[in-house]
Residue, then its C-alpha position, 0 to 999 in steps of 0.5 A: x635342245x628344242x622346247x619340246x623336249x622332255x625335262x627331268x631332274x633326278x636327285x639321288x643320295x650316294x654313300x661312299x663306305x671306306x674301310x681297310x682301304x677298300x670301297x664298297x660298290x654296287x654293279x649297276x646294269x644299265x637299260x642296254x644290259x652293260x655291266x658298270x660299277x657304281x657307288x650305291x645309292x640312288x634316286x629319292x622317292x618324292x618327299x624323301x630327305x636325301x639323307x633317309x634315301x642314301x641309308x634305304x639306297x645303301x641298305x637295299x643294293x648291300x645289306x648292310x645298314x649304314x650310319x652317314x658321318x659327313x656331307x662330302x659333296x653335290x654333283x650335278x650333271x646334264x646331259x641331252x639324249x636324242x630321241x629313241x624308240x623308247x621315248x618319242x621326244x628328245x631328253x633334256x637330263x639333270x642329274x643331282x647326286x648328293x654323297x655323303x661318307x658312311x660308316x657300316x655299322x650292320x647287316x650282311x654283304x649281299x646283291x640286290x635282287x630284281x633292283x638296278x644293281x646285280x652285285x656288291x662288293x669291296x674293292x680295294x681302291x687301288x683297283x677301282x680305276x681298272x674297273x668299268x665304272x660310271x664317272x660317278x665312281x672317279x667324282x666320289x672317291x675324288x670327294x672322299x680323298x680331297x674333301x674339297x671346301x665347297x663339295x663339289x669336283x670341277x668336271x673338264x669341259 
């Protein structure tokens, strides 16, 4: 990657909420209009604590209040994007995702309006593999099931 690439680090926080063998997911709308399932959560506001961001984002995307019960882990990924019509320079993107386990304590399920997601739903865990989803869903489910001591799921390289 050339040194003139735009470098960006994006910290984000997510919550894994599982009840009755169902997981709470949100459907993300990509910049190209593709719809993929993801974990409820998202980017931290400048200066925001990840714990608070996960609670805020989950409420925005699902309508629920959540209590975070434990830190499941951290996922880090790095992607190089070539120049495109929206970005004159190549982009060097580093995503840092903090993943908590949460429990719904109030609110009502609803869809986000005017946001990055358009649908929130409880999906049976057994059906997650059949969904069109981003890799974060698989990472979060693995963290929830395996609870690795170091809080990370190694990526296939």
